[in-house]
C-alpha positions in Angstrom: 3.1 -4.7 7.3 1.3 -5.1 4.0 -1.4 -7.7 4.1 -4.0 -9.3 1.8 -6.0 -7.6 -1.0 -9.6 -8.0 -2.1 -11.0 -7.5 -5.5 -14.4 -6.2 -6.5 -15.0 -7.9 -9.8 -17.6 -5.3 -10.8 -15.3 -2.3 -10.6 -11.9 -4.2 -11.0 -10.6 -2.2 -8.1 -8.8 -3.9 -5.2 -8.7 -3.0 -1.4 -5.4 -3.6 0.1 -4.8 -3.9 3.8 -1.9 -3.0 6.1 -1.1 -3.2 9.8 1.0 -1.0 11.9 3.0 -2.7 14.6 4.6 0.1 16.6 5.7 3.7 16.3 7.7 4.3 19.5 4.8 6.7 20.6 5.5 9.1 17.7 2.7 10.6 15.7 1.9 9.0 12.3 1.1 11.8 9.8 0.6 9.7 6.6 0.1 6.1 5.8 -0.9 3.8 2.9 1.0 1.8 0.3 3.6 2.5 -2.3 3.2 0.5 -5.4 5.1 -0.3 -8.7 4.8 -2.5 -11.7 8.3 -3.6 -12.1 10.7 -5.0 -9.4 13.9 -3.0 -10.1 16.7 -3.1 -7.6 17.2 -4.4 -4.2 14.3 -2.3 -2.6 11.3 -2.2 -4.9 8.4 0.2 -4.6 10.3 2.9 -2.7 9.3 6.6 -2.7 11.2 8.4 -5.4 11.2 12.2 -5.6 8.4 13.5 -7.9 7.5 10.0 -8.9 5.6 8.4 -6.0 3.0 5.9 -7.0 0.9 5.4 -4.0 -2.5 4.4 -2.8 -3.3 6.6 0.2 -5.0 4.9 3.1 -8.6 5.8 3.9 -8.3 8.6 6.6 -4.6 9.2 6.0 -3.7 12.8 6.6 -6.8 13.5 8.7 -7.1 10.7 11.1 -4.1 9.7 13.3 -3.4 6.0 13.2 -2.8 4.4 16.6 -0.3 1.5 16.6 -1.7 -1.9 16.4 -4.4 -0.6 14.0 -5.2 -2.0 10.5 -5.7 0.4 7.5 -6.8 0.0 4.0 -6.7 1.8 0.6 -8.6 1.5 -2.6 -6.5 0.9 -5.7 -8.6 2.4 -8.4 -9.3 0.5 -11.6 -6.5 -2.2 -12.2 -5.3 -3.0 -15.7 -5.9 -6.7 -16.6 -2.7 -8.8 -16.9 -0.6 -6.1 -15.1 1.1 -7.2 -11.9 1.1 -4.5 -9.1 3.6 -4.8 -6.4 3.0 -3.0 -3.2 4.3 -2.3 0.3 2.9 -0.5 3.3 4.3 2.7 4.5 3.9 5.1 7.4 5.3 8.6 7.8 6.5 9.2 11.3 7.7 12.8 11.8 9.9 13.3 8.7 10.8 9.6 8.4 9.1 7.3 6.0 9.0 3.6 7.2 8.4 0.8 4.7 7.2 -2.7 5.3 9.9 -5.2 4.4 7.5 -7.5 2.6 6.5 -6.6 -0.9 3.2 -8.2 -2.0 1.6 -8.4 -5.4 -1.8 -8.6 -7.0 -2.6 -9.3 -10.7 -6.0 -8.9 -12.4 -6.6 -11.7 -14.8 -10.0 -11.2 -16.4 -12.3 -10.8 -13.5 -10.1 -12.8 -11.1 -7.2 -11.6 -9.0 -4.1 -13.5 -8.1 -1.7 -12.7 -5.3 
């Protein structure tokens, strides 16, 4: 599940949070957030071959994530006035599981809306 985001006004970066409900006892090898700046199609912000826009979660790829745990990722500097849509993902084996909910953040000057 994708959750809230918090903005650091000094850097214009956000930290986004997600939560993993369950994985049926399988290992999670990668987790974080896919993001996009337009909502095209019925399933926005999905992984696309050679065009993945993602914020990798802190510890992803090196630290297994137990189910029921929260994770976070830094966005890097956000462009003012641009809306970023994001959804959490977890890679379990070869399968990528996406959160159903798509959330958004917009940097307006030094404030963030979501």
